[in-house]
N, C-alpha and C positions, 0 to 999 in steps of 0.2 A: 407483707413483703417489705424487706429492708430497703432503705434509700439506694444503697449500692446495687441491690438486685433490680430495682426499678430502672436505673440508668443502663444496666447491662441489657435488660429486655428492650428498652427504648432503642439502644444502639443496634441491637440485632434486627429489630423490625425495620429500622431505617436502611440497614444494609440490604435486607431482603427486598424492600420496596425499590431501592436504587437498582438492584440486580434485575428485578422484574421489568423495570422501564427499558433497560438495555436489551433484555432478551425479547420482550414484546416488539421492539422496534424492528427486529429482523423479519417480522411477518408482514410488514407494511407494504412490501412489493413482491411481485412474483419473480423469483430468482431463476430466470430462464436464459441460457446463453443464446437461444434463438432470437432474443430481442436485440442482440448486439448487431449494430449496423456497420461496424467497421472491424478491421483486424490489425491494422498498424497505424501508428501516429508518429509524426516527427515534428519537433519543436525547436526553435532557436531564438536567441536573443543576444544582446551585447551591451556592455557598459565599460567605459574607459578603455576601449580597445580590447576588452576581455570578452570572449565569446562563450556562450552557454548553449549546449546542445543536449537534447533529450529525445530518446526514441522509445516507443512502447509497442509491444506486440502481444496479442492474445490469440492463443490457439487451443483447440480442443484435442485432447489425446485420449486414447483408450485406457481403460482401467489397467489392462495388462502392461501397456507402455509406461504408465505412471508408476506401477509397482516396481518395474525394473529400474526406474530412475530415482526412487526414494532410497535413502541410505539406511543401513542397519545401525542400531545403537549398540553400545557395549554391554547393556543389560536391559531386558524388557523389550517390548514391541512398540513400534510407532503406530500411529493411527493408520489403518489400511484404507485404500480408496473404497468408497461406497458406491458412488454414481458410476454408470456405465462409461461416461466420459468425464474427464477431469480438466479443469481450466488451468492452463499453463501460461503464466504472464512473465514477460521479460521486459525490464526497464533498464536502459543504459543512460548514464549521465556523464558529461564531460565539462569541467569548469576549473579554472585556475590550476592547471597542471595535475588535476586529480580526475581519475576515471573510475566510475563505479558500474558494476554489472550485477543486477539483482534478478533472480529467477524464483518465482513463487508457484507452488502447486496448491490449488484450492479446489474444494468441492463447488458445484454450482451455487450453493447457498453461502459461499465465501469462507467456509471452514477451512483453515489452513492445515496442510499436511506437512509442508516443508518450505523453507526459505533459504536460498543460497546467496551469499554476498561475496563479490570479488572486488577488491580495491586495488587499483594500480596507479602508477605515476609517482607522486611524491612519497606516498606510503603504500606498501604492498602488504595485504593480508587477505585471508579468506575465512569465511565462517559459514557453516550450515547449521540451521536449527531444524531438528526433526521433532515434530510435535507428537506427544503421547497424551493419554487421557488425564494424567495427574501431574505431568512434568514435561519439561522441554530438554531434549538432548542437544548439547552444543559440541561441535567439532571445529576448533579454531586453529589456524595454521599461519605461520610467518616464515620468511627466509631466516635461517639460523646463521648463515655465513654469507659473506659478501659475494661468493661465487654462485649463490642461489638467487641473488637479485636478478630480476628480469626473466627468471625461469618459470615454467608452468607451476601453478600452486600445488599440484599433486606431487611435486618433487621437493617441496619445502619440508624441513625436518624439525622445525620448532612447532610442536603439536601440543595443544591443550584440549582435553576432552572432559566433559562433566555434565551434570544435570542441574536444572533450575526448577524448583518445585512450584506447582500451581496450587493455590489455596482453594478452599471450598467456593468462595465467591468467583474466582477466576475460572474454575471448572464449570460453573453454572451458566456461563455465557458462551456464545459463539465467538471464538477467537480467530481473527484473520490477520492480514498484514497491510501496510500502507499502500503497497503497489496495487492492491485490489480495488482501490478507490476509482481507478480508471474504468475497470470492469463494472463496478457497482453503479457508477454514473451512466455507463453505457446501457444498462438494463433497467434503470430506475424510472425513466420517462418523466424527469422533472419538467414541469410546465409553467409554474407560476410562483409568485411570492408566497412564502410560507411552506412550500414543499421542502422536504428534508429527508436525507438518508444518513445513516451512521454505520460505523464499522469499529469493531473492537480490535485493537492492534497490540501484539505482544511487545513488552519491554521488560528487561530484567528487573527494573525498579517497580513493576506492577503493570497490569493491563490498562491500556488507555482507550477511551472511547473518543473517536474523531467523528464529528458531524459536519456535513455539508448542507448549509441552509441557504435557500434562495431568499435574498433580501430585496430584490428589485429587478428591473430590466434596463437595458441600455442599447441604443442603436450604435453599432460599431462597423468599421470597415474591415473586411477580411480579404486575404490574398494568399491562396494556397493551391497546391496541386492535388487533384484526386486521381486515384488509380483504381480502375475497375475493369475486370475481364482483360487485363493486360494493356488497356488503353489509358493514357494519361491526358488529363485536361486541366485547365486553369480556372479557378473560381475567384473572381474579383468583384465584390459587391458589398452592399450594406445589409446587415442582418440585425434583428432584434435579439440580443443575447441575454441570458439570465445572469444576473450578478449574484454570486454566492460567496459566503465566507466559510472558512474552515476553522472550527473550534475544537479544542481537545481538553479532556479532563480525565482524571482517574475514575475507574468504575467503582471505587470504594469511597465511602463518605469521608473517611479520614486519610485518603490516599494522597501521595505526593506526585506532582507532575514537574519533574526537574527539566527534562529536555523533550521537546516534541518537534520533529522535523518531517516535512513532506518533500521528498526529492531535494533535500538540502535547504529548503525554504523554512523560515521560522518567522514568528512575529507578524501578525496581520496578513495571513495568507488569504488571498482572494482569487476567485476563479470567474472566468466568463465562459458560459456553457451554451452551446448551440442546442436549442430544444428540439430541432428537427433531426439532427444526427446523433443527439445524446452524447456529445463529446465535448471535451474541454477545448476552448479556443485560445484562452490565455491563462497563464499562471503568474501571479505576482506575489512578492514578499521579500523579506530580507535574507540575503545569502551571506554566509560568513566570509569575511575579507573583501566582499564586493559591495554590500549594502543593498538597498532596494533595487530590484531588477524585475523585468517582465520577459517571459518567453511566449512566443506565439506559434500557433499551428502553421506549419509549412507544407505538410503533406499528410494525406489520409488515404488509406487503402480500404475501399468499401467492400462489404460482403455481398 
């Protein structure tokens, strides 16, 4: 074998091993929505008189309803729903004059079928990614004229549609989306230092693997509202929370990771997780234009 052939073989084996690691990690937990103890979460925080608000909702919808909500592509077919019930996740963020509304449709094993993003406030635009077996269909829209500003996104006439190819390595792993981290943590039953879950997230620059690793525990004060069976109560106490860090890397040995954000957070993203409720109590990290900031759980709706 020539020297060049040896290096090609070595690189191929490395890519295969890297892919196997990320694929095998998806079997570490039982992906059952029945393990989810909550359906809605609300967070808030502030810095320099700037408020940050985030809300999360997770609901199960039928395969038929999911099919009716998934868009058609200009050519080819998107992945059809497989499970009898599909997980529908909605995450809303509001910070520094910018509002974002994300909706994700995933299989219970976190395989993403579609992701819709709506940006409002300072900049307005809309995009839906419809996932296919070998590529991702994109439908992006913006206001084309000033009289379209502030109008519903489906009236905007600046439309750009196209496809982004998924290579063999990207097709070999389960691809999800960042919003599914709330769901994943909710069903993963993280309990102690060393516990870890990961998720492969689509990015046009290449699929990213984001991991949530428990690095310790911390006794913290919590103060939030719980909603159950239509009744609201206040929880104010100290709990031993799991300290976790979010790390991201390309799934490819030679891949690039230019930008990674989770809910607008970047750089040293840390979570405090309640091991009883399997939910995030605090999220901290750097936010663009704001700096380091922390948002805390203010309300949880229990199943």
